[in-house]
Biopython code that builds the backbone (N, CA, C, O; Angstrom):
import numpy as np
from Bio.PDB.StructureBuilder import StructureBuilder

atoms = [
    (1, "MET", "N", (0.829, -1.200, -0.010)),
    (1, "MET", "CA", (0.011, -0.020, 0.017)),
    (1, "MET", "C", (0.850, 1.251, -0.023)),
    (1, "MET", "O", (1.959, 1.296, 0.510)),
    (2, "ARG", "N", (0.323, 2.246, -0.641)),
    (2, "ARG", "CA", (1.103, 3.473, -0.699)),
    (2, "ARG", "C", (0.943, 4.297, 0.539)),
    (2, "ARG", "O", (0.196, 3.960, 1.459)),
    (3, "ASP", "N", (1.668, 5.390, 0.536)),
    (3, "ASP", "CA", (1.567, 6.353, 1.677)),
    (3, "ASP", "C", (0.162, 6.889, 1.731)),
    (3, "ASP", "O", (-0.523, 6.975, 0.712)),
    (4, "VAL", "N", (-0.259, 7.246, 2.905)),
    (4, "VAL", "CA", (-1.566, 7.790, 3.134)),
    (4, "VAL", "C", (-1.541, 9.272, 2.839)),
    (4, "VAL", "O", (-0.675, 9.998, 3.328)),
    (5, "HIS", "N", (-2.504, 9.726, 2.029)),
    (5, "HIS", "CA", (-2.626, 11.152, 1.708)),
    (5, "HIS", "C", (-2.999, 11.905, 2.968)),
    (5, "HIS", "O", (-3.806, 11.415, 3.758)),
    (6, "GLU", "N", (-2.448, 13.053, 3.171)),
    (6, "GLU", "CA", (-2.761, 13.877, 4.351)),
    (6, "GLU", "C", (-4.234, 14.170, 4.463)),
    (6, "GLU", "O", (-4.776, 14.183, 5.568)),
    (7, "ARG", "N", (-4.907, 14.410, 3.332)),
    (7, "ARG", "CA", (-6.349, 14.667, 3.304)),
    (7, "ARG", "C", (-7.123, 13.482, 3.810)),
    (7, "ARG", "O", (-8.088, 13.641, 4.558)),
    (8, "ASP", "N", (-6.708, 12.277, 3.409)),
    (8, "ASP", "CA", (-7.411, 11.055, 3.896)),
    (8, "ASP", "C", (-7.193, 10.850, 5.374)),
    (8, "ASP", "O", (-8.112, 10.419, 6.070)),
    (9, "TRP", "N", (-6.038, 11.136, 5.869)),
    (9, "TRP", "CA", (-5.724, 10.953, 7.278)),
    (9, "TRP", "C", (-6.600, 11.915, 8.107)),
    (9, "TRP", "O", (-7.211, 11.514, 9.098)),
    (10, "LYS", "N", (-6.648, 13.207, 7.675)),
    (10, "LYS", "CA", (-7.440, 14.199, 8.367)),
    (10, "LYS", "C", (-8.935, 13.839, 8.340)),
    (10, "LYS", "O", (-9.644, 13.996, 9.334)),
    (11, "LEU", "N", (-9.390, 13.359, 7.189)),
    (11, "LEU", "CA", (-10.782, 12.995, 7.056)),
    (11, "LEU", "C", (-11.129, 11.794, 7.941)),
    (11, "LEU", "O", (-12.194, 11.764, 8.558)),
    (12, "PHE", "N", (-10.231, 10.805, 8.003)),
    (12, "PHE", "CA", (-10.408, 9.666, 8.881)),
    (12, "PHE", "C", (-10.522, 10.118, 10.370)),
    (12, "PHE", "O", (-11.412, 9.699, 11.110)),
    (13, "ARG", "N", (-9.588, 10.976, 10.748)),
    (13, "ARG", "CA", (-9.622, 11.472, 12.151)),
    (13, "ARG", "C", (-10.894, 12.249, 12.456)),
    (13, "ARG", "O", (-11.376, 12.223, 13.588)),
    (14, "LYS", "N", (-11.438, 12.933, 11.470)),
    (14, "LYS", "CA", (-12.657, 13.679, 11.635)),
    (14, "LYS", "C", (-13.878, 12.753, 11.728)),
    (14, "LYS", "O", (-14.761, 12.964, 12.560)),
    (15, "LYS", "N", (-13.919, 11.741, 10.882)),
    (15, "LYS", "CA", (-15.097, 10.885, 10.809)),
    (15, "LYS", "C", (-15.145, 9.792, 11.887)),
    (15, "LYS", "O", (-16.227, 9.377, 12.302)),
    (16, "LEU", "N", (-14.002, 9.339, 12.327)),
    (16, "LEU", "CA", (-13.946, 8.195, 13.240)),
    (16, "LEU", "C", (-14.814, 8.362, 14.490)),
    (16, "LEU", "O", (-15.547, 7.426, 14.810)),
    (17, "PRO", "N", (-14.786, 9.481, 15.219)),
    (17, "PRO", "CA", (-15.610, 9.579, 16.420)),
    (17, "PRO", "C", (-17.095, 9.344, 16.146)),
    (17, "PRO", "O", (-17.774, 8.661, 16.913)),
    (18, "ASN", "N", (-17.578, 9.897, 15.081)),
    (18, "ASN", "CA", (-18.983, 9.678, 14.723)),
    (18, "ASN", "C", (-19.256, 8.252, 14.354)),
    (18, "ASN", "O", (-20.290, 7.714, 14.752)),
    (19, "TRP", "N", (-18.389, 7.612, 13.616)),
    (19, "TRP", "CA", (-18.551, 6.205, 13.248)),
    (19, "TRP", "C", (-18.579, 5.339, 14.524)),
    (19, "TRP", "O", (-19.403, 4.435, 14.663)),
    (20, "GLN", "N", (-17.675, 5.639, 15.426)),
    (20, "GLN", "CA", (-17.620, 4.878, 16.701)),
    (20, "GLN", "C", (-18.855, 5.114, 17.538)),
    (20, "GLN", "O", (-19.411, 4.164, 18.089)),
    (21, "GLU", "N", (-19.290, 6.320, 17.648)),
    (21, "GLU", "CA", (-20.485, 6.613, 18.430)),
    (21, "GLU", "C", (-21.697, 5.870, 17.866)),
    (21, "GLU", "O", (-22.465, 5.288, 18.632)),
    (22, "THR", "N", (-21.883, 5.878, 16.573)),
    (22, "THR", "CA", (-22.980, 5.168, 15.947)),
    (22, "THR", "C", (-22.861, 3.664, 16.172)),
    (22, "THR", "O", (-23.852, 2.995, 16.460)),
    (23, "PHE", "N", (-21.656, 3.141, 16.040)),
    (23, "PHE", "CA", (-21.424, 1.723, 16.229)),
    (23, "PHE", "C", (-21.711, 1.319, 17.679)),
    (23, "PHE", "O", (-22.339, 0.289, 17.923)),
    (24, "ILE", "N", (-21.258, 2.118, 18.631)),
    (24, "ILE", "CA", (-21.491, 1.805, 20.031)),
    (24, "ILE", "C", (-22.990, 1.912, 20.368)),
    (24, "ILE", "O", (-23.477, 1.145, 21.199)),
    (25, "GLU", "N", (-23.704, 2.809, 19.768)),
    (25, "GLU", "CA", (-25.139, 2.905, 19.962)),
    (25, "GLU", "C", (-25.807, 1.574, 19.499)),
    (25, "GLU", "O", (-26.709, 1.055, 20.157)),
    (26, "LYS", "N", (-25.339, 1.057, 18.371)),
    (26, "LYS", "CA", (-25.863, -0.195, 17.874)),
    (26, "LYS", "C", (-25.555, -1.347, 18.845)),
    (26, "LYS", "O", (-26.419, -2.176, 19.127)),
    (27, "ILE", "N", (-24.340, -1.387, 19.341)),
    (27, "ILE", "CA", (-23.986, -2.410, 20.347)),
    (27, "ILE", "C", (-24.828, -2.255, 21.604)),
    (27, "ILE", "O", (-25.301, -3.245, 22.162)),
    (28, "ASP", "N", (-25.015, -1.040, 22.043)),
    (28, "ASP", "CA", (-25.887, -0.753, 23.244)),
    (28, "ASP", "C", (-27.258, -1.331, 23.061)),
    (28, "ASP", "O", (-27.807, -1.917, 23.993)),
    (29, "ARG", "N", (-27.842, -1.183, 21.864)),
    (29, "ARG", "CA", (-29.152, -1.713, 21.568)),
    (29, "ARG", "C", (-29.114, -3.243, 21.677)),
    (29, "ARG", "O", (-30.044, -3.847, 22.211)),
    (30, "GLU", "N", (-28.045, -3.870, 21.172)),
    (30, "GLU", "CA", (-27.923, -5.313, 21.279)),
    (30, "GLU", "C", (-27.824, -5.777, 22.719)),
    (30, "GLU", "O", (-28.423, -6.788, 23.085)),
    (31, "TYR", "N", (-27.070, -5.047, 23.551)),
    (31, "TYR", "CA", (-27.010, -5.371, 24.955)),
    (31, "TYR", "C", (-28.399, -5.235, 25.622)),
    (31, "TYR", "O", (-28.776, -6.068, 26.447)),
    (32, "THR", "N", (-29.138, -4.202, 25.265)),
    (32, "THR", "CA", (-30.466, -3.982, 25.808)),
    (32, "THR", "C", (-31.385, -5.146, 25.450)),
    (32, "THR", "O", (-32.176, -5.615, 26.268)),
    (33, "ALA", "N", (-31.253, -5.603, 24.191)),
    (33, "ALA", "CA", (-32.069, -6.751, 23.764)),
    (33, "ALA", "C", (-31.756, -7.995, 24.577)),
    (33, "ALA", "O", (-32.659, -8.739, 24.961)),
    (34, "ILE", "N", (-30.469, -8.221, 24.839)),
    (34, "ILE", "CA", (-30.059, -9.348, 25.660)),
    (34, "ILE", "C", (-30.612, -9.234, 27.058)),
    (34, "ILE", "O", (-31.175, -10.188, 27.593)),
    (35, "LEU", "N", (-30.449, -8.044, 27.661)),
    (35, "LEU", "CA", (-30.912, -7.807, 28.971)),
    (35, "LEU", "C", (-32.419, -7.884, 29.133)),
    (35, "LEU", "O", (-32.915, -8.151, 30.227)),
    (36, "SER", "N", (-33.151, -7.651, 28.049)),
    (36, "SER", "CA", (-34.614, -7.633, 28.064)),
    (36, "SER", "C", (-35.199, -9.015, 27.750)),
    (36, "SER", "O", (-36.417, -9.187, 27.806)),
    (37, "ASP", "N", (-34.381, -9.973, 27.431)),
    (37, "ASP", "CA", (-34.822, -11.312, 27.038)),
    (37, "ASP", "C", (-35.324, -12.080, 28.275)),
    (37, "ASP", "O", (-34.545, -12.705, 28.994)),
    (38, "SER", "N", (-36.619, -12.019, 28.495)),
    (38, "SER", "CA", (-37.222, -12.616, 29.687)),
    (38, "SER", "C", (-37.233, -14.164, 29.627)),
    (38, "SER", "O", (-37.579, -14.817, 30.611)),
    (39, "SER", "N", (-36.865, -14.728, 28.505)),
    (39, "SER", "CA", (-36.802, -16.187, 28.403)),
    (39, "SER", "C", (-35.548, -16.746, 29.031)),
    (39, "SER", "O", (-35.400, -17.960, 29.175)),
    (40, "ARG", "N", (-34.631, -15.844, 29.411)),
    (40, "ARG", "CA", (-33.350, -16.259, 30.031)),
    (40, "ARG", "C", (-33.283, -15.738, 31.453)),
    (40, "ARG", "O", (-33.897, -14.721, 31.776)),
    (41, "SER", "N", (-32.553, -16.420, 32.292)),
    (41, "SER", "CA", (-32.406, -15.993, 33.671)),
    (41, "SER", "C", (-31.569, -14.678, 33.736)),
    (41, "SER", "O", (-30.845, -14.323, 32.806)),
    (42, "SER", "N", (-31.709, -14.011, 34.847)),
    (42, "SER", "CA", (-30.933, -12.771, 35.038)),
    (42, "SER", "C", (-29.426, -13.050, 34.960)),
    (42, "SER", "O", (-28.659, -12.275, 34.389)),
    (43, "ALA", "N", (-29.043, -14.148, 35.535)),
    (43, "ALA", "CA", (-27.610, -14.528, 35.515)),
    (43, "ALA", "C", (-27.159, -14.802, 34.068)),
    (43, "ALA", "O", (-26.078, -14.363, 33.677)),
    (44, "GLU", "N", (-27.953, -15.508, 33.281)),
    (44, "GLU", "CA", (-27.578, -15.786, 31.878)),
    (44, "GLU", "C", (-27.477, -14.478, 31.086)),
    (44, "GLU", "O", (-26.559, -14.295, 30.286)),
    (45, "ARG", "N", (-28.401, -13.603, 31.311)),
    (45, "ARG", "CA", (-28.366, -12.328, 30.638)),
    (45, "ARG", "C", (-27.116, -11.498, 31.027)),
    (45, "ARG", "O", (-26.454, -10.915, 30.169)),
    (46, "PHE", "N", (-26.823, -11.463, 32.312)),
    (46, "PHE", "CA", (-25.671, -10.754, 32.822)),
    (46, "PHE", "C", (-24.398, -11.292, 32.175)),
    (46, "PHE", "O", (-23.604, -10.541, 31.608)),
    (47, "TRP", "N", (-24.224, -12.599, 32.272)),
    (47, "TRP", "CA", (-22.962, -13.200, 31.761)),
    (47, "TRP", "C", (-22.836, -13.083, 30.258)),
    (47, "TRP", "O", (-21.720, -12.989, 29.747)),
    (48, "GLU", "N", (-23.954, -13.086, 29.526)),
    (48, "GLU", "CA", (-23.872, -12.920, 28.082)),
    (48, "GLU", "C", (-23.430, -11.478, 27.773)),
    (48, "GLU", "O", (-22.581, -11.261, 26.908)),
    (49, "VAL", "N", (-24.003, -10.503, 28.478)),
    (49, "VAL", "CA", (-23.580, -9.116, 28.206)),
    (49, "VAL", "C", (-22.125, -8.943, 28.624)),
    (49, "VAL", "O", (-21.369, -8.288, 27.906)),
    (50, "GLU", "N", (-21.713, -9.489, 29.728)),
    (50, "GLU", "CA", (-20.336, -9.394, 30.172)),
    (50, "GLU", "C", (-19.405, -9.984, 29.113)),
    (50, "GLU", "O", (-18.380, -9.382, 28.794)),
    (51, "LYS", "N", (-19.742, -11.140, 28.571)),
    (51, "LYS", "CA", (-18.932, -11.774, 27.519)),
    (51, "LYS", "C", (-18.845, -10.847, 26.265)),
    (51, "LYS", "O", (-17.773, -10.649, 25.693)),
    (52, "ARG", "N", (-19.969, -10.316, 25.884)),
    (52, "ARG", "CA", (-20.042, -9.420, 24.715)),
    (52, "ARG", "C", (-19.176, -8.189, 24.913)),
    (52, "ARG", "O", (-18.447, -7.774, 24.013)),
    (53, "ILE", "N", (-19.266, -7.606, 26.114)),
    (53, "ILE", "CA", (-18.466, -6.374, 26.373)),
    (53, "ILE", "C", (-16.980, -6.698, 26.232)),
    (53, "ILE", "O", (-16.230, -5.929, 25.630)),
    (54, "LYS", "N", (-16.557, -7.828, 26.783)),
    (54, "LYS", "CA", (-15.137, -8.228, 26.694)),
    (54, "LYS", "C", (-14.723, -8.317, 25.217)),
    (54, "LYS", "O", (-13.638, -7.866, 24.851)),
    (55, "GLN", "N", (-15.583, -8.895, 24.372)),
    (55, "GLN", "CA", (-15.262, -9.057, 22.968)),
    (55, "GLN", "C", (-15.353, -7.690, 22.217)),
    (55, "GLN", "O", (-14.475, -7.332, 21.432)),
    (56, "ASP", "N", (-16.424, -6.973, 22.491)),
    (56, "ASP", "CA", (-16.707, -5.776, 21.740)),
    (56, "ASP", "C", (-15.727, -4.636, 22.027)),
    (56, "ASP", "O", (-15.469, -3.810, 21.152)),
    (57, "ARG", "N", (-15.189, -4.585, 23.227)),
    (57, "ARG", "CA", (-14.283, -3.478, 23.575)),
    (57, "ARG", "C", (-12.973, -3.555, 22.835)),
    (57, "ARG", "O", (-12.200, -2.597, 22.861)),
    (58, "LYS", "N", (-12.698, -4.658, 22.179)),
    (58, "LYS", "CA", (-11.490, -4.791, 21.358)),
    (58, "LYS", "C", (-11.723, -4.402, 19.906)),
    (58, "LYS", "O", (-10.777, -4.332, 19.122)),
    (59, "LEU", "N", (-12.943, -4.154, 19.553)),
    (59, "LEU", "CA", (-13.261, -3.826, 18.148)),
    (59, "LEU", "C", (-12.803, -2.407, 17.753)),
    (59, "LEU", "O", (-12.823, -1.489, 18.573)),
    (60, "THR", "N", (-12.406, -2.251, 16.531)),
    (60, "THR", "CA", (-11.986, -0.975, 16.011)),
    (60, "THR", "C", (-13.087, 0.039, 16.087)),
    (60, "THR", "O", (-12.842, 1.232, 16.266)),
    (61, "GLY", "N", (-14.344, -0.452, 15.947)),
    (61, "GLY", "CA", (-15.512, 0.457, 16.051)),
    (61, "GLY", "C", (-15.687, 0.977, 17.459)),
    (61, "GLY", "O", (-16.475, 1.901, 17.662)),
    (62, "VAL", "N", (-15.004, 0.440, 18.429)),
    (62, "VAL", "CA", (-15.071, 0.883, 19.838)),
    (62, "VAL", "C", (-13.795, 1.651, 20.171)),
    (62, "VAL", "O", (-13.860, 2.781, 20.656)),
    (63, "ILE", "N", (-12.636, 1.044, 19.914)),
    (63, "ILE", "CA", (-11.333, 1.669, 20.206)),
    (63, "ILE", "C", (-10.433, 1.430, 19.035)),
    (63, "ILE", "O", (-10.383, 0.326, 18.494)),
    (64, "CYS", "N", (-9.719, 2.455, 18.637)),
    (64, "CYS", "CA", (-8.942, 2.381, 17.395)),
    (64, "CYS", "C", (-7.545, 2.923, 17.675)),
    (64, "CYS", "O", (-7.375, 3.957, 18.321)),
    (65, "GLU", "N", (-6.558, 2.201, 17.174)),
    (65, "GLU", "CA", (-5.183, 2.634, 17.316)),
    (65, "GLU", "C", (-4.953, 3.707, 16.216)),
    (65, "GLU", "O", (-5.014, 3.418, 15.021)),
    (66, "MET", "N", (-4.703, 4.876, 16.642)),
    (66, "MET", "CA", (-4.627, 6.042, 15.734)),
    (66, "MET", "C", (-3.182, 6.253, 15.222)),
    (66, "MET", "O", (-2.430, 7.114, 15.680)),
    (67, "ARG", "N", (-2.869, 5.411, 14.254)),
    (67, "ARG", "CA", (-1.584, 5.609, 13.572)),
    (67, "ARG", "C", (-1.856, 5.656, 12.096)),
    (67, "ARG", "O", (-2.630, 4.861, 11.564)),
    (68, "ARG", "N", (-1.222, 6.584, 11.447)),
    (68, "ARG", "CA", (-1.394, 6.747, 10.017)),
    (68, "ARG", "C", (-1.120, 5.445, 9.265)),
    (68, "ARG", "O", (-1.795, 5.124, 8.287)),
    (69, "SER", "N", (-0.108, 4.695, 9.744)),
    (69, "SER", "CA", (0.253, 3.467, 9.068)),
    (69, "SER", "C", (-0.814, 2.377, 9.213)),
    (69, "SER", "O", (-0.764, 1.350, 8.537)),
    (70, "MET", "N", (-1.774, 2.619, 10.102)),
    (70, "MET", "CA", (-2.839, 1.632, 10.352)),
    (70, "MET", "C", (-4.153, 2.001, 9.651)),
    (70, "MET", "O", (-5.152, 1.297, 9.801)),
    (71, "LEU", "N", (-4.156, 3.111, 8.880)),
    (71, "LEU", "CA", (-5.393, 3.574, 8.285)),
    (71, "LEU", "C", (-6.104, 2.516, 7.497)),
    (71, "LEU", "O", (-7.297, 2.294, 7.704)),
    (72, "HIS", "N", (-5.405, 1.846, 6.587)),
    (72, "HIS", "CA", (-6.051, 0.833, 5.759)),
    (72, "HIS", "C", (-6.611, -0.321, 6.584)),
    (72, "HIS", "O", (-7.740, -0.759, 6.361)),
    (73, "SER", "N", (-5.823, -0.812, 7.534)),
    (73, "SER", "CA", (-6.300, -1.953, 8.349)),
    (73, "SER", "C", (-7.482, -1.488, 9.230)),
    (73, "SER", "O", (-8.430, -2.246, 9.438)),
    (74, "ASN", "N", (-7.425, -0.240, 9.749)),
    (74, "ASN", "CA", (-8.535, 0.238, 10.527)),
    (74, "ASN", "C", (-9.797, 0.372, 9.695)),
    (74, "ASN", "O", (-10.873, 0.003, 10.165)),
    (75, "LEU", "N", (-9.707, 0.876, 8.501)),
    (75, "LEU", "CA", (-10.842, 0.931, 7.641)),
    (75, "LEU", "C", (-11.425, -0.454, 7.317)),
    (75, "LEU", "O", (-12.640, -0.653, 7.351)),
    (76, "LEU", "N", (-10.544, -1.390, 7.008)),
    (76, "LEU", "CA", (-10.980, -2.735, 6.757)),
    (76, "LEU", "C", (-11.662, -3.358, 7.952)),
    (76, "LEU", "O", (-12.669, -4.049, 7.798)),
    (77, "SER", "N", (-11.137, -3.129, 9.137)),
    (77, "SER", "CA", (-11.762, -3.611, 10.368)),
    (77, "SER", "C", (-13.136, -2.982, 10.573)),
    (77, "SER", "O", (-14.107, -3.668, 10.891)),
    (78, "LEU", "N", (-13.198, -1.697, 10.389)),
    (78, "LEU", "CA", (-14.502, -1.035, 10.544)),
    (78, "LEU", "C", (-15.539, -1.570, 9.576)),
    (78, "LEU", "O", (-16.711, -1.710, 9.925)),
    (79, "LEU", "N", (-15.102, -1.872, 8.344)),
    (79, "LEU", "CA", (-16.010, -2.449, 7.392)),
    (79, "LEU", "C", (-16.409, -3.856, 7.801)),
    (79, "LEU", "O", (-17.591, -4.197, 7.753)),
    (80, "ASP", "N", (-15.455, -4.678, 8.202)),
    (80, "ASP", "CA", (-15.739, -6.037, 8.640)),
    (80, "ASP", "C", (-16.714, -6.082, 9.824)),
    (80, "ASP", "O", (-17.585, -6.949, 9.899)),
    (81, "GLU", "N", (-16.545, -5.138, 10.734)),
    (81, "GLU", "CA", (-17.365, -5.101, 11.972)),
    (81, "GLU", "C", (-18.759, -4.508, 11.713)),
    (81, "GLU", "O", (-19.640, -4.589, 12.568)),
    (82, "GLY", "N", (-18.943, -3.930, 10.563)),
    (82, "GLY", "CA", (-20.230, -3.306, 10.279)),
    (82, "GLY", "C", (-20.365, -1.886, 10.859)),
    (82, "GLY", "O", (-21.445, -1.295, 10.859)),
    (83, "ALA", "N", (-19.232, -1.361, 11.352)),
    (83, "ALA", "CA", (-19.261, 0.001, 11.903)),
    (83, "ALA", "C", (-19.436, 1.043, 10.771)),
    (83, "ALA", "O", (-20.005, 2.114, 10.984)),
    (84, "ILE", "N", (-18.944, 0.709, 9.586)),
    (84, "ILE", "CA", (-19.134, 1.567, 8.416)),
    (84, "ILE", "C", (-19.455, 0.718, 7.215)),
    (84, "ILE", "O", (-19.302, -0.503, 7.247)),
    (85, "THR", "N", (-19.898, 1.358, 6.158)),
    (85, "THR", "CA", (-20.138, 0.685, 4.888)),
    (85, "THR", "C", (-19.216, 1.295, 3.841)),
    (85, "THR", "O", (-18.604, 2.336, 4.080)),
    (86, "ILE", "N", (-19.121, 0.684, 2.741)),
    (86, "ILE", "CA", (-18.236, 1.177, 1.688)),
    (86, "ILE", "C", (-18.616, 2.582, 1.245)),
    (86, "ILE", "O", (-17.746, 3.340, 0.815)),
    (87, "SER", "N", (-19.899, 2.955, 1.337)),
    (87, "SER", "CA", (-20.326, 4.281, 0.977)),
    (87, "SER", "C", (-19.832, 5.337, 1.940)),
    (87, "SER", "O", (-19.797, 6.517, 1.594)),
    (88, "ASP", "N", (-19.440, 4.929, 3.169)),
    (88, "ASP", "CA", (-18.841, 5.881, 4.113)),
    (88, "ASP", "C", (-17.478, 6.325, 3.627)),
    (88, "ASP", "O", (-16.938, 7.289, 4.171)),
    (89, "LEU", "N", (-16.916, 5.703, 2.675)),
    (89, "LEU", "CA", (-15.581, 6.104, 2.151)),
    (89, "LEU", "C", (-15.682, 7.059, 0.966)),
    (89, "LEU", "O", (-14.661, 7.442, 0.394)),
    (90, "ASP", "N", (-16.912, 7.451, 0.587)),
    (90, "ASP", "CA", (-17.067, 8.294, -0.605)),
    (90, "ASP", "C", (-16.225, 9.548, -0.649)),
    (90, "ASP", "O", (-15.771, 9.948, -1.721)),
    (91, "GLU", "N", (-16.004, 10.179, 0.498)),
    (91, "GLU", "CA", (-15.260, 11.418, 0.498)),
    (91, "GLU", "C", (-13.742, 11.232, 0.452)),
    (91, "GLU", "O", (-13.004, 12.200, 0.267)),
    (92, "PHE", "N", (-13.281, 10.014, 0.617)),
    (92, "PHE", "CA", (-11.850, 9.744, 0.618)),
    (92, "PHE", "C", (-11.323, 9.760, -0.816)),
    (92, "PHE", "O", (-12.092, 9.749, -1.777)),
    (93, "SER", "N", (-9.979, 9.785, -0.938)),
    (93, "SER", "CA", (-9.375, 9.837, -2.271)),
    (93, "SER", "C", (-9.670, 8.598, -3.037)),
    (93, "SER", "O", (-9.912, 7.535, -2.466)),
    (94, "ASP", "N", (-9.650, 8.733, -4.353)),
    (94, "ASP", "CA", (-9.800, 7.578, -5.235)),
    (94, "ASP", "C", (-8.733, 6.519, -4.979)),
    (94, "ASP", "O", (-9.014, 5.322, -5.037)),
    (95, "ASP", "N", (-7.514, 6.960, -4.699)),
    (95, "ASP", "CA", (-6.426, 6.045, -4.417)),
    (95, "ASP", "C", (-6.777, 5.151, -3.220)),
    (95, "ASP", "O", (-6.650, 3.929, -3.294)),
    (96, "LEU", "N", (-7.217, 5.765, -2.124)),
    (96, "LEU", "CA", (-7.540, 4.987, -0.952)),
    (96, "LEU", "C", (-8.725, 4.039, -1.237)),
    (96, "LEU", "O", (-8.673, 2.860, -0.885)),
    (97, "LYS", "N", (-9.760, 4.541, -1.856)),
    (97, "LYS", "CA", (-10.909, 3.733, -2.167)),
    (97, "LYS", "C", (-10.550, 2.552, -3.032)),
    (97, "LYS", "O", (-11.022, 1.435, -2.817)),
    (98, "ASN", "N", (-9.705, 2.813, -4.018)),
    (98, "ASN", "CA", (-9.245, 1.716, -4.903)),
    (98, "ASN", "C", (-8.433, 0.688, -4.183)),
    (98, "ASN", "O", (-8.577, -0.506, -4.444)),
    (99, "GLU", "N", (-7.570, 1.121, -3.271)),
    (99, "GLU", "CA", (-6.757, 0.176, -2.494)),
    (99, "GLU", "C", (-7.641, -0.690, -1.591)),
    (99, "GLU", "O", (-7.446, -1.902, -1.508)),
    (100, "ILE", "N", (-8.621, -0.060, -0.910)),
    (100, "ILE", "CA", (-9.511, -0.786, -0.045)),
    (100, "ILE", "C", (-10.353, -1.778, -0.872)),
    (100, "ILE", "O", (-10.502, -2.933, -0.472)),
    (101, "ASN", "N", (-10.895, -1.347, -2.003)),
    (101, "ASN", "CA", (-11.700, -2.210, -2.858)),
    (101, "ASN", "C", (-10.849, -3.356, -3.404)),
    (101, "ASN", "O", (-11.347, -4.473, -3.542)),
    (102, "HIS", "N", (-9.606, -3.108, -3.708)),
    (102, "HIS", "CA", (-8.702, -4.132, -4.201)),
    (102, "HIS", "C", (-8.500, -5.227, -3.138)),
    (102, "HIS", "O", (-8.569, -6.418, -3.439)),
    (103, "ILE", "N", (-8.253, -4.803, -1.904)),
    (103, "ILE", "CA", (-8.070, -5.764, -0.803)),
    (103, "ILE", "C", (-9.361, -6.560, -0.589)),
    (103, "ILE", "O", (-9.324, -7.775, -0.396)),
    (104, "LEU", "N", (-10.486, -5.874, -0.624)),
    (104, "LEU", "CA", (-11.774, -6.574, -0.440)),
    (104, "LEU", "C", (-12.000, -7.576, -1.557)),
    (104, "LEU", "O", (-12.506, -8.669, -1.307)),
    (105, "ASP", "N", (-11.631, -7.222, -2.801)),
    (105, "ASP", "CA", (-11.760, -8.154, -3.930)),
    (105, "ASP", "C", (-10.873, -9.388, -3.749)),
    (105, "ASP", "O", (-11.298, -10.520, -3.984)),
    (106, "ILE", "N", (-9.654, -9.144, -3.334)),
    (106, "ILE", "CA", (-8.704, -10.276, -3.129)),
    (106, "ILE", "C", (-9.243, -11.201, -1.994)),
    (106, "ILE", "O", (-9.203, -12.426, -2.116)),
    (107, "ARG", "N", (-9.732, -10.606, -0.924)),
    (107, "ARG", "CA", (-10.299, -11.415, 0.163)),
    (107, "ARG", "C", (-11.489, -12.219, -0.321)),
    (107, "ARG", "O", (-11.625, -13.397, 0.011)),
    (108, "ALA", "N", (-12.347, -11.593, -1.102)),
    (108, "ALA", "CA", (-13.533, -12.282, -1.628)),
    (108, "ALA", "C", (-13.146, -13.460, -2.494)),
    (108, "ALA", "O", (-13.789, -14.509, -2.449)),
    (109, "GLU", "N", (-12.092, -13.291, -3.287)),
    (109, "GLU", "CA", (-11.625, -14.383, -4.138)),
    (109, "GLU", "C", (-11.094, -15.549, -3.301)),
    (109, "GLU", "O", (-11.365, -16.719, -3.569)),
    (110, "ILE", "N", (-10.322, -15.173, -2.271)),
    (110, "ILE", "CA", (-9.780, -16.205, -1.377)),
    (110, "ILE", "C", (-10.895, -16.935, -0.679)),
    (110, "ILE", "O", (-10.864, -18.162, -0.586)),
    (111, "TRP", "N", (-11.889, -16.207, -0.181)),
    (111, "TRP", "CA", (-13.031, -16.869, 0.492)),
    (111, "TRP", "C", (-13.800, -17.746, -0.476)),
    (111, "TRP", "O", (-14.259, -18.825, -0.102)),
    (112, "ASP", "N", (-13.950, -17.293, -1.736)),
    (112, "ASP", "CA", (-14.657, -18.128, -2.693)),
    (112, "ASP", "C", (-13.885, -19.421, -2.946)),
    (112, "ASP", "O", (-14.486, -20.487, -3.081)),
    (113, "GLU", "N", (-12.578, -19.332, -3.010)),
    (113, "GLU", "CA", (-11.743, -20.514, -3.261)),
    (113, "GLU", "C", (-11.730, -21.461, -2.080)),
    (113, "GLU", "O", (-11.730, -22.678, -2.262)),
    (114, "THR", "N", (-11.721, -20.925, -0.881)),
    (114, "THR", "CA", (-11.581, -21.774, 0.336)),
    (114, "THR", "C", (-12.930, -22.117, 0.950)),
    (114, "THR", "O", (-13.038, -23.068, 1.724)),
    (115, "GLY", "N", (-13.963, -21.345, 0.608)),
    (115, "GLY", "CA", (-15.267, -21.563, 1.188)),
    (115, "GLY", "C", (-15.344, -20.972, 2.632)),
    (115, "GLY", "O", (-16.288, -21.236, 3.376)),
    (116, "GLU", "N", (-14.338, -20.183, 2.984)),
    (116, "GLU", "CA", (-14.279, -19.596, 4.321)),
    (116, "GLU", "C", (-14.602, -18.133, 4.231)),
    (116, "GLU", "O", (-14.573, -17.524, 3.162)),
    (117, "GLU", "N", (-14.911, -17.588, 5.381)),
    (117, "GLU", "CA", (-15.118, -16.116, 5.482)),
    (117, "GLU", "C", (-14.333, -15.549, 6.596)),
    (117, "GLU", "O", (-14.380, -14.342, 6.832)),
]
sb = StructureBuilder()
sb.init_structure("model")
sb.init_model(0)
sb.init_chain("A")
sb.init_seg("    ")
for serial, (resi, resn, name, xyz) in enumerate(atoms, 1):
    if name == "N":
        sb.init_residue(resn, " ", resi, " ")
    sb.init_atom(name, np.array(xyz, "f"), 0.0, 1.0, " ", f" {name:<3s}", serial, name[0])
structure = sb.get_structure()
């Protein structure tokens, strides 16, 4: 991958807090659904949410290592996690969008060949 354009880096830093806030709101709704599930015991609901929090707090959509060299991997993680969609990258440079799409295409080919995701 090539160097990250300054404009892309600034745009990422500007957009990330909103993306994370929206993603965390989604996760909060999932926790609420778990906690509201009256078919499960209080203990089951508690431990399920506790397990999810341990997993979710490691996601890029929750916490992100802010290094320019990690921009591509951060964007790919955000896409994988559902924190953003490909259309969220519309304002970024064509170079960056092309690089991300290229990686996604390669991964899709590998998954098609191996049957894995």
